[in-house]
C-alpha positions, -999 to +999 in steps of 0.1 A: +453-164-403+434-182-430+402-200-423+397-236-432+377-228-463+403-203-475+430-229-471+410-254-491+403-228-518+440-220-520+449-257-521+424-263-549+438-234-569+473-247-564+464-282-575+446-269-605+476-249-615+499-279-611+476-301-632+473-274-659+511-270-660+516-308-662+490-310-690+507-282-709+541-300-705+526-331-720+513-312-750+547-297-756+566-330-752+559-362-770+527-375-756+524-409-739+492-428-741+487-446-709+463-475-702+442-452-681+439-426-709+430-455-733+402-466-710+388-431-706+388-426-744+371-459-751+346-453-723+338-418-737+334-432-773+313-462-764+293-450-734+305-480-713+314-476-677+352-471-672+355-500-649+340-524-675+364-510-702+393-513-678+384-550-673+383-557-710+416-539-717+433-556-688+421-590-698+431-584-734+466-575-723+467-605-699+458-629-728+484-613-750+511-617-723+501-653-715+503-662-752+537-647-756+549-664-724+539-697-740+560-688-770+529-681-793+529-654-819+501-627-815+488-613-847+465-583-845+454-575-880+462-539-892+480-533-859+510-556-859+525-589-849+542-597-816+565-627-815+590-642-791+625-643-805+657-657-790+687-634-790+721-648-797+746-650-769+772-623-772+804-611-756+800-581-732+828-559-719+830-537-688+844-503-698+857-498-662+877-530-664+896-531-697+905-566-709+878-583-690+849-598-709+820-621-702+793-639-721+758-624-722+736-655-725+708-659-751+674-648-739+638-646-751+626-611-761+594-598-777+597-583-811+570-561-827+564-557-864+539-530-872+509-538-895+503-521-928+477-495-916+498-486-886+529-482-908+509-459-932+496-437-904+530-434-887+548-427-920+527-395-923+544-383-891+579-386-907+576-353-926+564-334-895+592-348-874+618-340-901+605-304-903+607-301-865+642-314-864+653-290-891+638-260-872+655-269-839+690-270-855 
């Protein structure tokens, strides 16, 4: 029978292996930058406490959301423009019930147009993605 400390050590090793495997999977797949990761990066670069950075990031996102909810356009130079657009009403059809159709009403959505610097940086990725797609075929 394992002692309490041996159980804790085995649990620690198990957790470490799971975290390492999940980190490796993220590296192999397309990475997702979360708000938490953004806060950690900014905190490490600036030396500010993570809690303070989180507050600034959250308030920034809240102000952007509030502006869009009021119908305002948000322009972040070199990053992009967020604006509210109204979609047109359109006809929808249920594939499980042929012949039946219904109107999908117009609704407000947020559209993003990338800024010049972002477009330039992302366009460099095009060649890499094309090469990867060609090798997987």
